C-alpha positions in Angstrom: 27.5 -111.4 97.0 28.9 -112.4 93.6 31.3 -110.1 91.9 31.0 -109.3 88.2 33.2 -111.1 85.6 36.7 -109.7 85.6 39.0 -109.7 82.6 41.5 -112.6 82.5 44.7 -112.3 84.5 47.8 -111.4 82.5 50.0 -113.4 84.7 51.6 -116.5 83.4 49.6 -119.7 83.8 50.6 -122.2 86.4 52.4 -125.4 85.2 49.8 -127.7 86.8 46.2 -126.9 86.4 43.8 -129.0 88.5 40.1 -129.1 88.0 38.5 -126.2 89.7 35.4 -127.1 91.8 33.8 -124.0 90.4 34.1 -125.1 86.7 31.1 -126.0 84.6 30.2 -127.2 81.1 26.6 -126.6 79.8 25.8 -129.3 77.3 23.3 -128.9 74.5 19.8 -129.9 75.8 18.4 -133.1 74.2 15.3 -132.8 72.1 12.9 -135.4 73.4 9.7 -134.1 71.8 7.6 -136.4 69.8 8.4 -134.7 66.5 12.1 -134.1 67.4 11.7 -130.5 66.2 12.9 -128.7 69.3 16.7 -128.9 68.9 16.9 -125.2 68.2 15.1 -124.5 71.6 17.5 -126.8 73.4 20.5 -125.3 71.9 19.2 -121.8 72.6 18.5 -122.6 76.2 22.0 -124.0 76.7 23.5 -120.9 75.1 21.4 -118.7 77.4 22.6 -120.6 80.4 26.2 -120.3 79.3 25.7 -116.5 78.9 24.2 -116.2 82.4 26.8 -118.4 84.1 29.7 -116.5 82.5 28.5 -113.4 84.4 29.7 -115.0 87.6 33.4 -114.3 88.2 33.6 -117.3 90.5 32.8 -119.8 87.7 35.0 -121.1 84.9 32.5 -121.8 82.2 33.4 -123.9 79.2 32.6 -122.3 75.8 29.6 -123.5 73.7 31.8 -124.9 70.9 33.8 -127.0 73.4 30.7 -128.2 75.3 28.5 -128.8 72.2 31.0 -131.4 70.8 29.2 -133.8 73.1 25.8 -133.1 71.6 25.4 -136.7 70.5 24.9 -137.6 74.1 26.9 -140.8 74.1 29.6 -139.9 76.6 29.2 -140.4 80.3 29.3 -137.3 82.5 32.6 -138.5 84.1 34.2 -138.8 80.7 33.0 -135.4 79.6 34.1 -133.8 82.9 37.6 -135.3 82.4 37.8 -134.2 78.7 36.8 -130.7 79.5 38.5 -130.4 82.9 35.3 -129.4 84.8 33.8 -130.4 88.1 30.2 -129.8 87.1 28.1 -130.5 84.1 24.7 -129.0 83.4 22.5 -131.1 81.1 18.9 -131.3 80.3 16.1 -132.2 77.9 13.3 -130.3 76.2 9.9 -131.6 75.1 7.1 -129.8 73.4 3.5 -130.9 73.1 1.2 -128.4 71.3 1.5 -125.2 73.3 3.3 -126.7 76.3 7.0 -127.0 77.0 8.7 -129.3 79.5 12.3 -128.8 80.3 14.3 -131.0 82.7 17.6 -129.6 84.0 20.2 -131.4 86.0 23.5 -130.3 87.6 25.9 -133.3 87.7 29.0 -133.9 89.7 31.5 -134.8 87.0 33.8 -136.7 89.4 31.2 -139.5 90.1 28.2 -138.8 87.8 25.8 -138.1 90.7 23.1 -135.4 90.5 23.7 -132.3 92.6 20.4 -130.5 91.7 17.6 -131.0 89.3 14.4 -129.3 88.3 11.5 -129.9 85.8 9.8 -126.8 84.3 6.5 -127.0 82.5 5.4 -123.8 80.9 3.4 -122.4 78.0 5.4 -122.1 74.8 3.9 -118.7 74.0 7.1 -116.9 74.8 10.0 -119.2 74.3 12.6 -116.4 75.2 10.9 -115.7 78.5 10.9 -119.4 79.3 14.7 -119.6 78.5 15.4 -116.5 80.7 13.4 -117.9 83.6 15.2 -121.2 83.6 18.6 -119.6 83.2 18.0 -117.4 86.2 16.8 -120.3 88.3 19.8 -122.4 87.4 22.1 -119.6 88.4 20.3 -119.2 91.7 20.4 -122.9 92.3 24.1 -123.2 91.5 24.8 -120.3 93.9 23.2 -122.3 96.7 25.2 -125.5 96.2 28.4 -125.8 98.2 31.2 -126.0 95.7 33.8 -127.4 98.1 36.2 -124.6 97.5 39.2 -124.4 99.8 37.9 -123.3 103.2 34.4 -124.7 102.6 33.0 -121.6 101.1 30.2 -121.5 98.7 29.0 -119.1 95.9 26.2 -117.5 97.9 
């Protein structure tokens, strides 16, 4: 079972910090809707995911301001991973057509750019906040099931 987020350690940082396999950056979701009027939804969804993931003590989650500097979407996942010192990147896209939302979410291995997990959600847009919450919870559950290659081969489940 996952333990709640603990306050940061007061001990001195180590001289050499490697990339933790349980580190993640959530990028702003790309607005792919026809009218390009869903950026607020993509940003809100990414922020919701960041909030949900920071509740897991086992994860080191990059802040929104650091991750959103890559909002233009021109950098490769491997480059972003190296710049943010993370092993995992969560990216996605949002589309809206009338009263329907389609959200694609993908967890990427920052070392080689390969996909670890992905899911497409298609829902009614009647309650945007409910959709955001549902996706955030599913991503957290999916992330917990993926072996994170931590020393000893343990995972987050």
